[in-house]
C-alpha positions in Angstrom: -22.0 15.5 -33.4 -19.4 17.1 -31.9 -18.6 17.6 -28.1 -16.2 19.5 -26.2 -13.3 17.9 -24.4 -14.6 18.2 -21.0 -17.5 16.1 -22.3 -15.2 13.7 -23.8 -13.3 13.7 -20.5 -16.0 12.4 -19.3 -17.5 10.0 -21.7 -13.8 8.1 -21.6 -14.3 7.8 -18.0 -17.7 6.1 -18.4 -15.9 4.2 -21.0 -13.9 3.0 -18.5 -16.3 2.0 -15.8 -15.3 5.1 -13.6 -18.1 5.1 -10.8 -16.2 7.8 -8.5 -13.7 10.3 -9.3 -11.8 12.5 -5.9 -10.9 16.0 -7.0 -10.7 19.5 -5.9 -11.9 22.3 -8.7 -10.0 25.3 -9.9 -9.8 27.5 -12.9 -8.0 25.2 -15.7 -10.4 22.6 -14.8 -14.0 24.2 -14.8 -14.7 23.1 -17.8 -14.3 19.5 -16.9 -16.8 19.9 -13.7 -19.4 21.8 -15.6 -19.7 18.4 -17.7 -19.5 16.4 -14.7 -22.2 18.7 -13.4 -24.2 17.5 -16.7 -24.0 13.9 -16.1 -25.0 11.2 -12.9 -22.9 8.3 -13.7 -19.6 9.3 -12.2 -19.6 10.5 -8.6 -17.4 13.1 -7.8 -15.9 13.2 -4.3 -14.7 16.6 -3.4 -11.7 16.2 -0.9 -10.4 19.1 1.3 -6.7 18.7 -0.2 -5.6 17.9 -3.7 -3.1 15.5 -1.6 -6.1 13.6 -0.2 -7.9 13.3 -3.6 -4.8 11.8 -5.1 -4.2 9.1 -1.5 -8.1 8.7 -1.7 -8.0 7.5 -5.4 -5.0 5.2 -4.3 -6.5 3.6 -1.8 -10.1 3.2 -4.3 -7.3 0.8 -6.3 -5.6 -1.0 -3.3 -8.5 -1.9 -2.1 -10.5 -3.1 -5.3 -9.1 -4.3 -8.8 -10.3 -0.6 -10.4 -8.0 2.0 -11.5 -8.2 5.0 -8.9 -9.4 8.2 -10.8 -8.7 12.0 -9.5 -9.1 15.2 -10.8 -7.0 18.5 -10.2 -6.3 21.8 -11.3 -3.0 23.6 -12.7 -0.2 24.6 -10.6 -0.5 24.8 -6.9 -3.5 21.8 -7.3 -0.8 19.6 -9.0 2.1 20.5 -7.0 -0.1 19.6 -3.9 -1.2 16.4 -5.5 2.7 15.3 -5.9 3.3 13.2 -2.8 0.6 11.5 -3.4 1.5 10.6 -7.0 4.9 9.4 -5.8 3.1 7.1 -2.8 1.0 5.5 -5.5 4.2 5.2 -7.7 6.5 3.7 -5.0 3.7 1.0 -4.4 3.2 0.6 -8.3 -0.8 1.4 -7.7 -2.7 1.6 -11.0 -4.3 5.3 -11.1 -5.1 7.9 -13.7 -4.2 11.3 -12.6 -6.4 14.2 -14.7 -4.7 17.8 -14.0 -5.5 21.1 -15.8 -3.2 22.9 -17.3 -3.2 27.0 -18.6 -4.2 27.3 -22.0 -2.0 26.0 -24.7 -0.6 29.8 -25.7 -0.1 30.4 -22.7 2.5 27.5 -21.6 5.9 28.8 -20.9 4.4 32.2 -20.7 4.9 32.4 -16.5 0.3 32.5 -16.7 -1.4 32.6 -13.6 -1.4 28.8 -11.3 1.1 27.6 -14.1 3.7 24.8 -13.7 5.7 22.4 -16.0 3.4 19.4 -14.5 5.1 17.2 -16.9 8.4 18.3 -16.1 7.8 18.1 -12.2 5.9 14.6 -12.4 8.2 12.5 -14.7 10.1 11.1 -11.8 7.1 10.2 -9.9 4.4 8.6 -12.7 4.7 5.8 -14.7 4.2 7.9 -17.8 2.5 11.2 -18.5 1.0 12.9 -21.3 0.0 16.9 -22.1 -2.3 16.9 -24.7 -2.5 19.8 -26.8 -4.9 18.7 -29.8 -8.9 18.0 -29.0 -8.7 15.7 -31.3 -6.1 13.3 -29.3 -7.5 13.4 -25.8 -9.8 10.3 -25.9 -6.9 7.9 -27.1 -4.5 9.5 -25.0 -7.1 8.6 -22.2 -7.5 5.5 -23.7 -4.0 4.5 -23.6 -3.6 6.1 -20.1 -6.0 3.7 -18.6 -3.8 0.9 -20.8 -0.6 1.9 -18.8 -1.7 2.5 -15.7 -3.2 -1.0 -15.4 -0.9 -3.7 -17.6 2.4 -4.7 -16.3 4.1 -3.2 -13.7 0.8 -1.1 -12.6 1.7 2.7 -11.8 0.0 6.1 -11.9 -0.5 7.8 -15.3 -0.6 11.4 -15.3 -2.7 13.3 -18.3 -2.2 17.1 -18.3 -4.8 19.2 -20.2 -4.8 22.9 -21.1 -8.4 24.4 -20.6 -8.6 25.3 -24.4 -8.5 22.1 -25.2 -11.5 21.0 -22.5 -13.4 24.2 -24.4 -12.4 23.0 -28.0 -15.0 20.6 -30.2 -14.8 17.5 -31.9 -16.2 14.0 -32.6 -16.1 11.8 -30.0 -14.5 8.4 -30.8 -13.4 6.1 -27.8 -10.9 3.5 -29.4 -11.6 -0.2 -27.4 -7.4 -1.0 -28.2 -5.1 0.7 -28.4 -1.4 -0.3 -29.4 2.1 1.3 -28.5 5.0 0.0 -30.2 7.0 1.2 -27.3 5.1 -0.6 -24.8 4.7 -4.2 -24.7 5.1 -5.7 -21.4 5.7 -9.6 -21.0 3.4 -11.5 -18.8 4.1 -15.0 -19.5 7.4 -16.5 -17.8 10.0 -18.0 -20.0 9.2 -21.7 -19.3 12.3 -23.0 -19.8 13.6 -20.5 -16.2 10.1 -21.9 -14.5 11.3 -26.1 -15.2 14.9 -24.3 -13.5 12.8 -23.1 -10.4 10.9 -26.3 -10.4 14.1 -28.2 -9.6 15.5 -26.2 -7.3 12.4 -26.0 -5.3 12.0 -30.1 -5.5 15.8 -29.9 -4.4 15.4 -27.5 -1.6 16.1 -28.8 2.1 15.7 -25.3 3.7 13.2 -23.6 1.6 11.4 -20.1 2.3 8.8 -18.4 0.2 9.4 -14.4 0.3 6.2 -12.5 -1.4 5.3 -9.3 -1.6 2.9 -6.1 -3.0 3.1 -8.1 -6.5 1.2 -10.8 -5.4 -1.6 -8.4 -4.2 -1.8 -6.6 -7.2 -1.9 -9.4 -9.5 -4.6 -10.8 -7.6 -2.6 -14.3 -7.3 -3.4 -15.1 -3.3 -5.5 -17.7 -4.4 -2.5 -19.2 -6.4 0.2 -18.4 -3.3 -1.8 -20.3 -0.9 -2.2 -23.6 -3.2 1.4 -23.5 -3.8 2.5 -23.2 -0.2 0.0 -25.6 0.9 0.7 -27.9 -1.6 4.3 -27.7 -0.9 4.4 -27.4 3.0 7.4 -24.6 3.0 7.5 -21.7 5.5 6.2 -18.3 3.9 6.9 -14.6 4.8 4.7 -11.6 3.5 6.1 -7.8 3.1 4.5 -5.1 4.3 2.8 -4.4 1.3 1.8 -8.4 0.7 0.5 -8.4 4.2 -2.6 -10.8 3.7 -1.5 -12.6 0.1 -0.6 -16.0 2.4 -3.5 -16.0 5.5 -1.6 -14.8 8.8 -4.0 -17.5 10.6 -1.8 -20.8 9.1 1.6 -22.4 10.9 3.0 -22.0 7.7 3.2 -18.4 7.6 6.1 -16.8 9.8 5.6 -13.6 10.4 6.4 -10.1 8.6 10.5 -10.1 7.4 13.0 -7.2 7.7 13.4 -4.0 9.6 10.9 -4.9 12.1 9.8 -8.4 11.0 10.0 -11.5 13.5 12.9 -13.0 14.6 11.9 -16.6 12.7 10.9 -14.8 9.4 14.6 -13.0 9.2 16.2 -16.1 10.1 14.6 -18.6 8.1 15.2 -15.6 5.1 18.7 -15.6 6.0 19.6 -19.3 6.4 17.6 -21.0 3.8 18.8 -22.8 0.9 16.4 -21.7 -1.6 14.6 -18.5 -1.5 11.3 -18.1 -3.5 10.8 -14.3 -3.9 7.9 -13.7 -5.5 6.7 -9.9 -6.6 8.9 -9.2 -3.8 11.8 -6.0 -4.7 14.3 -6.8 -1.8 13.9 -3.3 -0.3 16.4 -2.1 1.5 14.0 -2.1 5.0 13.4 -6.0 3.9 16.8 -7.6 3.6 18.8 -5.4 5.5 22.7 -4.8 4.5 22.4 -6.5 1.2 26.5 -7.6 1.7 25.5 -9.4 5.2 22.3 -10.8 3.1 24.9 -12.2 0.5 27.0 -14.3 2.9 24.5 -16.9 3.4 25.1 -19.4 0.2 21.4 -19.3 -0.9 19.9 -19.9 -4.5 17.7 -17.5 -5.5 14.6 -17.9 -7.1 12.7 -14.0 -8.4 9.2 -13.9 -10.0 8.5 -10.4 -11.2 6.5 -8.8 -13.9 8.9 -5.9 -13.8 12.8 -6.8 -15.3 14.5 -4.1 -13.7 13.3 -5.0 -10.5 15.4 -8.3 -10.7 18.8 -8.4 -9.6 18.6 -5.2 -8.3 20.1 -5.3 -5.2 20.5 -8.8 -4.9 22.1 -11.4 -7.5 19.5 -14.1 -8.5 20.2 -17.7 -10.1 17.1 -17.9 -11.3 15.2 -15.0 -12.8 11.4 -15.5 -14.0 10.1 -12.1 -15.9 6.2 -12.3 -15.3 2.7 -11.8 -14.2 3.1 -13.3 -11.0 -0.2 -14.9 -11.0 0.5 -16.9 -14.5 3.7 -17.8 -13.2 2.5 -19.4 -10.1 -0.2 -21.3 -12.3 2.7 -22.6 -14.9 4.4 -23.6 -11.7 1.6 -25.1 -9.6 0.9 -27.2 -13.1 4.1 -28.5 -13.1 4.6 -29.4 -9.3 0.9 -31.4 -9.2 2.7 -33.5 -12.6 6.1 -33.8 -10.3 4.0 -35.2 -7.2 2.1 -37.2 -9.2 5.3 -38.6 -10.4 6.5 -39.1 -7.2 8.8 -36.2 -7.2 8.7 -34.3 -4.1 11.1 -32.1 -1.8 12.6 -34.6 0.7 10.1 -34.9 3.7 12.7 -35.3 6.1 15.0 -32.3 5.7 11.6 -30.5 5.2 10.7 -31.6 8.8 14.0 -31.1 10.3 13.7 -26.7 8.8 10.4 -26.7 10.5 11.9 -28.0 13.3 14.6 -25.4 13.5 11.9 -22.8 12.2 9.9 -23.5 15.4 13.4 -23.4 17.6 13.4 -19.5 16.5 9.4 -18.8 17.1 10.1 -19.9 20.9 12.0 -16.7 21.5 8.5 -15.1 21.0 9.8 -11.8 19.3 6.2 -10.2 19.4 5.5 -10.9 23.0 5.2 -7.5 25.5 4.9 -6.7 28.8 1.0 -6.5 29.4 0.0 -3.6 31.7 -3.5 -2.7 33.6 -2.7 0.9 34.7 -1.0 2.2 31.2 -2.3 1.4 27.7 -0.1 -0.7 25.2 -0.4 0.0 21.7 0.1 -3.9 20.7 -3.1 -4.2 22.9 -5.2 -2.1 21.2 -4.3 -3.4 18.1 -4.9 -7.0 19.4 -8.3 -6.1 20.9 -9.3 -4.1 17.4 -8.2 -7.6 15.4 -10.7 -9.6 17.7 -13.4 -6.8 17.7 -13.5 -7.0 13.7 -12.9 -10.6 13.6 -10.1 -9.8 11.6 -12.2 -8.9 8.7 -11.7 -5.4 8.8 -10.1 -3.1 6.0 -7.2 -1.4 7.8 -5.9 1.7 6.4 -2.4 3.1 8.6 0.2 6.0 8.2 4.1 5.7 8.8 5.4 5.3 12.3 5.5 2.8 15.1 1.7 2.6 14.8 1.8 1.2 11.7 4.4 -1.5 12.6 1.9 -2.2 15.9 -1.0 -2.7 13.3 1.2 -4.9 10.5 2.7 -7.1 13.5 -0.5 -7.8 15.8 -3.6 -7.3 13.2 -3.3 -11.0 11.3 -4.3 -10.7 7.8 -6.1 -13.5 6.0 -7.0 -12.1 2.7 -5.5 -9.9 0.6 -6.1 -6.1 -0.2 -7.2 -5.3 3.4 -4.3 -3.9 4.7 -3.9 -0.3 3.1 -0.5 1.5 3.6 2.0 3.5 2.0 5.5 1.2 1.9 7.7 2.5 -0.5 7.8 6.2 0.4 6.4 6.2 3.9 4.1 8.8 3.4 2.2 10.5 6.9 -1.0 11.6 6.8 -2.1 8.9 4.0 -4.5 6.9 7.0 -7.7 8.8 6.7 -7.6 9.8 3.1 -7.2 6.1 2.3 -9.5 5.3 4.7 -12.3 7.6 2.5 -11.1 5.6 -0.5 -11.9 2.3 0.7 -14.8 3.3 1.9 -16.2 4.8 -1.1 -15.1 1.9 -2.9 -16.5 -1.0 -0.5 -19.8 0.9 1.4 -20.8 -0.6 4.4 -17.2 -2.1 5.0 -15.8 -2.2 8.3 -12.4 0.3 8.2 -10.2 1.2 10.9 -7.3 3.9 10.5 -4.8 2.9 12.7 -2.8 6.4 13.3 -0.6 8.5 15.5 -1.4 12.2 16.6 1.4 12.9 14.4 0.2 11.5 11.2 -3.5 12.3 11.6 -2.8 16.0 11.8 -1.3 16.0 8.3 -4.7 15.2 6.3 -6.9 15.9 9.6 -9.3 18.3 7.4 -10.6 15.6 5.5 -12.8 15.1 8.4 -15.3 17.6 7.0 -14.9 15.0 3.3 -16.1 12.4 5.9 -19.0 14.3 7.1 -20.2 15.6 3.2 -20.1 12.0 2.2 -21.4 10.1 5.2 -18.2 8.0 5.7 -18.2 6.0 9.1 -14.5 5.5 9.4 -13.2 4.4 12.8 -10.3 6.4 13.6 -7.8 4.6 16.6 -5.2 7.5 17.3 -2.5 5.8 19.2 -1.4 8.9 20.7 1.9 8.7 23.1 2.4 12.2 22.7 5.5 12.0 20.4 6.2 11.0 16.3 7.0 7.8 18.2 9.2 6.2 15.4 11.5 9.3 15.1 11.9 9.3 19.0 12.8 5.7 18.9 15.2 6.2 16.8 16.6 9.2 18.6 17.0 6.8 21.5 18.4 4.0 20.3 21.1 5.6 17.4 21.5 9.4 18.8 21.7 8.9 22.6 18.5 9.7 23.4 18.5 13.1 21.9 14.9 14.0 21.4 15.1 16.9 19.1 11.8 18.0 17.6 10.3 14.7 18.0 7.9 15.4 21.0 4.8 17.4 20.6 3.4 19.8 22.9 0.9 21.8 21.9 -1.9 19.2 20.9 -5.6 19.6 20.0 -8.3 18.3 22.1 -8.6 15.6 19.6 -12.2 15.0 20.8 -13.3 18.3 20.5 -11.9 18.4 17.2 -13.8 15.6 15.6 -17.4 17.4 17.7 -16.7 20.3 15.9 -16.4 18.2 12.2 -19.5 16.8 13.4 -18.1 13.6 14.7 -18.3 11.4 17.8 -14.8 11.4 20.0 -14.3 9.6 22.9 -10.8 9.6 24.7 -9.4 6.5 26.1 -6.9 6.7 29.0 -7.1 3.4 31.3 -6.5 0.2 29.8 -9.5 -1.4 30.9 -11.6 1.1 28.7 -10.3 0.2 25.4 -12.3 -2.8 24.9 -15.6 -0.9 25.6 -14.6 2.2 23.7 -13.8 0.1 20.7 -16.7 -1.9 20.8 -19.1 1.0 21.0 -17.3 2.7 17.9 -18.3 -0.4 16.1 -21.6 -1.3 17.5 -23.0 1.7 19.0 -21.8 4.1 16.6 -21.4 2.0 13.6 -23.2 4.6 11.6 -21.0 7.4 12.4 -17.3 8.8 12.1 -15.6 7.9 15.4 -12.0 9.0 16.6 -10.7 7.1 19.3 -8.4 9.6 21.0 -6.1 6.5 23.1 -3.2 7.8 25.3 -0.9 4.8 25.0 2.5 4.0 27.0 4.9 6.8 25.3 7.6 4.9 26.6 7.1 1.8 24.4 9.2 0.8 21.6 8.3 -1.3 18.2 10.5 -4.6 18.5 12.2 -6.3 16.9 14.2 -3.9 15.2 17.2 -4.2 13.1 19.2 -1.3 12.9 20.4 0.4 9.6 23.7 -1.2 8.3 22.8 -4.2 10.1 21.9 -7.9 8.7 18.7 -9.6 9.5 20.5 -11.9 12.2 21.5 -8.7 13.8 18.3 -8.2 15.5 17.4 -6.6 18.7 14.4 -8.3 20.4 14.2 -5.4 23.2 15.1 -2.8 25.3 17.5 -5.3 27.0 19.2 -5.7 24.2 20.4 -2.1 23.8 
């Protein structure tokens, strides 16, 4: 029996086990929407802007082990989605984006709502397809899911002209597809792993540096075993938070521009750096020349060969899946330990003494106040009230850093954030995606008055689908991180960084049918948070928390500086 291309799209998604699709209809995808209407296995979530559809699908993927799926129309539907696609691409999130296109005969004719989707998205997808024949549709979608979710994951776009969704053919979904040009390596080279083992066993000042690759490969249990077996200090990047449990003494905090003093000093002064699923990002290592001044051997494990030795020269490159490589290393380590071959305990003890000395700086300490609300205290209280077990989404800026610094993540996939692209506005749609994937979970969106306004229309989506997100708006009346940089680097010339026409967020939340609470006194923070997660457990609550406008994020490594050249507070300015 022959079925339409639109029905084939839906059947393919069903074959892949897709349960939720985030999207927004338009002319070029109406046949697909008609096919969605005629089935009940897949739920479609109608967002209010295509950018939010992609962000929600992105967070759906980040908080689970599934591929997120979104559906947008041609032209402005696609261009609105590009920011979300680029966000997922920079953080290697597996996702399939289905976009409508004008009919095949109209492509290149400047038709209504036409744009060069393949051309526009090429720099920010893992791969993209333009399907011109309905007979190729099923195979192409199968390939899209395979590419998105294998090797280094990423978003894959499938562009489908309207006539292809109308045309008919037999449906045959391939269980396997072979792509000659795409065969990612997953198993690390055993010789390189043995070299790494020798370096690890001979290390006197070791450091384990982990990133988002640990989360993406679901290697958190293996990482925890590896670090616990060796007793080495460990740091998780912004994207790797929760990979190793923050409650353990071996965790020295986050590294980088707003990392802890002890993590940055240990990164700089170690003799063997074991980098696992991390990419030596500019926000993590600061100035690469300064970083290279310290004589250390670097082991680098990554699924993507292009990420290795891209920013820093490494001594032992291992191309492979993080989880598999850690399992191989653990097997060899256990054999070595059984044979009595272990790292020097005296050297390791001396190294820990040094780290504890750095820890005494207590770099995350802040001045408490009973008159003005400190944003750090809000995040600490949020951690306490949720038992450290909530999903935390955030945007980009000061609030993002405070959430990362003061909410102590013990589990992977609980911190949902834009790391690579640094996208404002993601917090609320991320929270929607997380709740769709994890119904009944505690989900808090830690945001700022600048970020929240970028996708605030999604309050309407939350109402439609009864998504009880808790929005913690750290409202300081400024674009906080911009203001901080202007204070430090630009002689306190606050060009366009303060916001003097803010809405009444409480009234706005209520206008959308939600609960709004304004908090202005430190003593009211805890009761408001308890009400949000208790009394109003099943409602979306918008907490507009008026915080200290002068507060900055410390420590801080300025652009172009090295990891050891940190500013620890305003007294260092």
